[in-house]
C-alpha positions as a printed NumPy array, in Angstrom:
array([[ -4.97 , 145.665,  -5.524],
       [ -5.535, 143.066,  -8.229],
       [ -7.333, 139.968,  -6.99 ],
       [ -8.068, 136.613,  -8.602],
       [-10.692, 134.253,  -7.212],
       [-12.51 , 131.201,  -8.451],
       [-16.16 , 131.863,  -7.583],
       [-18.639, 129.035,  -8.1  ],
       [-16.294, 127.449, -10.618],
       [-15.669, 130.629, -12.61 ],
       [-12.412, 132.59 , -12.592],
       [-12.871, 136.205, -11.51 ],
       [-10.278, 138.987, -11.695],
       [-10.853, 142.496, -10.379],
       [ -9.333, 145.397,  -8.509],
       [-10.288, 145.595,  -4.829],
       [ -9.733, 148.169,  -2.135],
       [ -7.576, 146.924,   0.765],
       [-10.512, 147.262,   3.194],
       [-13.135, 145.585,   0.962],
       [-14.959, 142.695,   2.622],
       [-15.572, 139.492,   0.713],
       [-19.33 , 139.812,   1.254],
       [-19.224, 143.227,  -0.447],
       [-17.373, 141.818,  -3.455],
       [-19.757, 138.889,  -3.778],
       [-22.944, 140.924,  -3.457],
       [-22.036, 144.3  ,  -4.966],
       [-19.184, 143.409,  -7.275],
       [-20.337, 140.038,  -8.605],
       [-24.101, 140.27 ,  -8.089],
       [-24.265, 137.115,  -5.956],
       [-26.925, 138.358,  -3.572],
       [-27.75 , 134.968,  -2.071],
       [-25.009, 135.706,   0.44 ],
       [-26.766, 137.932,   2.945],
       [-25.589, 140.76 ,   5.175],
       [-27.193, 140.474,   8.575],
       [-25.276, 141.703,  11.58 ],
       [-21.967, 142.842,  10.014],
       [-20.2  , 141.413,  13.081],
       [-19.961, 137.699,  12.242],
       [-22.55 , 136.626,  14.785],
       [-25.59 , 135.739,  12.668],
       [-24.12 , 133.49 ,   9.944],
       [-26.167, 134.835,   7.039],
       [-22.972, 135.655,   5.161],
       [-21.401, 132.164,   5.31 ],
       [-19.693, 130.951,   2.146],
       [-17.199, 128.186,   1.579],
       [-13.6  , 129.17 ,   1.047],
       [-11.558, 126.258,  -0.305],
       [-14.205, 123.917,   1.116],
       [-14.332, 125.462,   4.598],
       [-17.193, 127.53 ,   5.985],
       [-16.247, 131.166,   6.603],
       [-18.165, 134.312,   7.479],
       [-17.607, 136.583,   4.518],
       [-18.482, 139.738,   6.485],
       [-15.319, 139.2  ,   8.533],
       [-12.942, 138.358,   5.692],
       [-11.127, 140.875,   3.541],
       [-11.363, 140.133,  -0.156],
       [ -7.577, 140.383,  -0.399],
       [ -7.263, 137.59 ,   2.19 ],
       [ -9.209, 135.286,  -0.115],
       [ -7.012, 135.976,  -3.152],
       [ -6.246, 132.829,  -5.115],
       [ -8.941, 130.841,  -3.316],
       [-11.975, 128.909,  -4.433],
       [-15.192, 130.513,  -3.145],
       [-18.557, 128.781,  -3.252],
       [-21.709, 130.76 ,  -2.56 ],
       [-25.286, 129.528,  -2.296],
       [-25.629, 130.143,  -6.044],
       [-22.931, 127.518,  -6.598],
       [-24.428, 124.582,  -4.678],
       [-27.172, 123.46 ,  -7.027],
       [-26.506, 120.313,  -9.022],
       [-25.155, 120.531, -12.541],
       [-28.698, 120.067, -13.808],
       [-29.827, 123.103, -11.845],
       [-31.726, 121.115,  -9.232],
       [-31.472, 121.614,  -5.483],
       [-28.58 , 119.886,  -3.758],
       [-29.323, 116.933,  -1.481],
       [-29.067, 119.2  ,   1.565],
       [-31.314, 121.9  ,   0.094],
       [-33.948, 119.331,  -0.892],
       [-33.838, 117.683,   2.547],
       [-34.28 , 121.06 ,   4.248],
       [-37.234, 121.755,   1.949],
       [-38.838, 118.405,   2.72 ],
       [-38.387, 118.86 ,   6.474],
       [-39.616, 122.478,   6.392],
       [-36.171, 123.659,   7.509],
       [-36.727, 127.084,   6.042],
       [-39.284, 129.672,   6.991],
       [-38.612, 133.237,   5.862],
       [-35.423, 132.065,   4.141],
       [-33.124, 134.912,   5.164],
       [-30.749, 132.652,   7.138],
       [-31.085, 129.68 ,   4.775],
       [-28.174, 130.435,   2.395],
       [-25.73 , 130.794,   5.292],
       [-27.049, 127.638,   6.935],
       [-26.773, 125.64 ,   3.722],
       [-23.193, 126.798,   3.264],
       [-22.219, 126.014,   6.866],
       [-24.088, 122.707,   7.012],
       [-22.768, 121.664,   3.61 ],
       [-19.346, 121.314,   5.177],
       [-20.769, 119.168,   7.991],
       [-22.706, 116.947,   5.598],
       [-19.663, 116.639,   3.341],
       [-17.5  , 115.652,   6.307],
       [-20.046, 113.049,   7.427],
       [-20.152, 111.57 ,   3.94 ],
       [-16.384, 111.584,   3.58 ],
       [-16.046, 109.527,   6.765],
       [-14.686, 106.101,   5.832],
       [-16.701, 104.321,   8.532],
       [-19.72 , 102.899,   6.671],
       [-21.842, 102.79 ,   9.823],
       [-21.117, 106.409,  10.758],
       [-24.551, 107.519,   9.584],
       [-25.921, 110.996,   9.956],
       [-24.427, 113.397,  12.49 ],
       [-26.19 , 113.292,  15.829],
       [-28.59 , 116.012,  16.893],
       [-26.053, 117.491,  19.364],
       [-23.375, 117.533,  16.628],
       [-25.699, 119.329,  14.216],
       [-26.803, 121.828,  16.862],
       [-23.161, 122.529,  17.748],
       [-22.418, 123.127,  14.057],
       [-25.333, 125.57 ,  13.911],
       [-24.115, 127.742,  16.79 ],
       [-22.802, 130.335,  14.348],
       [-26.112, 130.639,  12.46 ],
       [-29.069, 132.478,  13.925],
       [-32.616, 131.727,  12.846],
       [-35.651, 133.403,  14.347],
       [-38.227, 131.289,  12.519],
       [-37.531, 127.545,  12.535],
       [-36.499, 126.697,  16.088],
       [-33.812, 124.517,  14.436],
       [-35.737, 121.224,  14.933],
       [-36.642, 120.964,  11.263],
       [-33.125, 121.994,  10.249],
       [-31.664, 119.148,  12.324],
       [-34.076, 116.679,  10.71 ],
       [-33.138, 118.044,   7.281],
       [-29.423, 117.46 ,   7.863],
       [-30.09 , 113.928,   9.054],
       [-32.284, 113.286,   6.007],
       [-29.622, 114.693,   3.685],
       [-26.941, 112.454,   5.159],
       [-29.156, 109.378,   4.911],
       [-30.18 , 110.178,   1.338],
       [-26.655, 111.007,   0.268],
       [-25.253, 107.764,   1.689],
       [-27.389, 105.853,  -0.791],
       [-26.626, 108.194,  -3.675],
       [-23.564, 110.395,  -3.14 ],
       [-23.957, 113.716,  -4.991],
       [-21.219, 115.741,  -6.6  ],
       [-22.175, 118.814,  -4.56 ],
       [-23.517, 118.838,  -1.013]])
């Protein structure tokens, strides 16, 4: 079947098998290997991408189901100047990454949370609370960080972004 997607701001057209998973297309078909394959069952979160601005597990989504959508992978979240996004930089500063295998999926999932927090019209909303961040992380497994530094990174990103709202979170 013929599929059209917008991937990281670029139009992509290709033929896909009906049973092809989006993670396979991204990694094998488009060479976007930042999206990881971990468990193949949707439990670990290493394959998270954003589909029309919402976090999805690409190992559970057929490519055909994403047809006509806008897909953002970890390769698409850097700033236009090629620098780390506010969230990526905050995670770096708070040591929110260890081996890095889960990091792309976490950035993609947490990017939606940070974006939602920043879109909130209440000026005193501030950063999401620790329980809110931990709830958001329930779909992402990390064996290295213990999540404490990830939580601090999200809070730092929200605080930093409130003073200087980026184009990409």
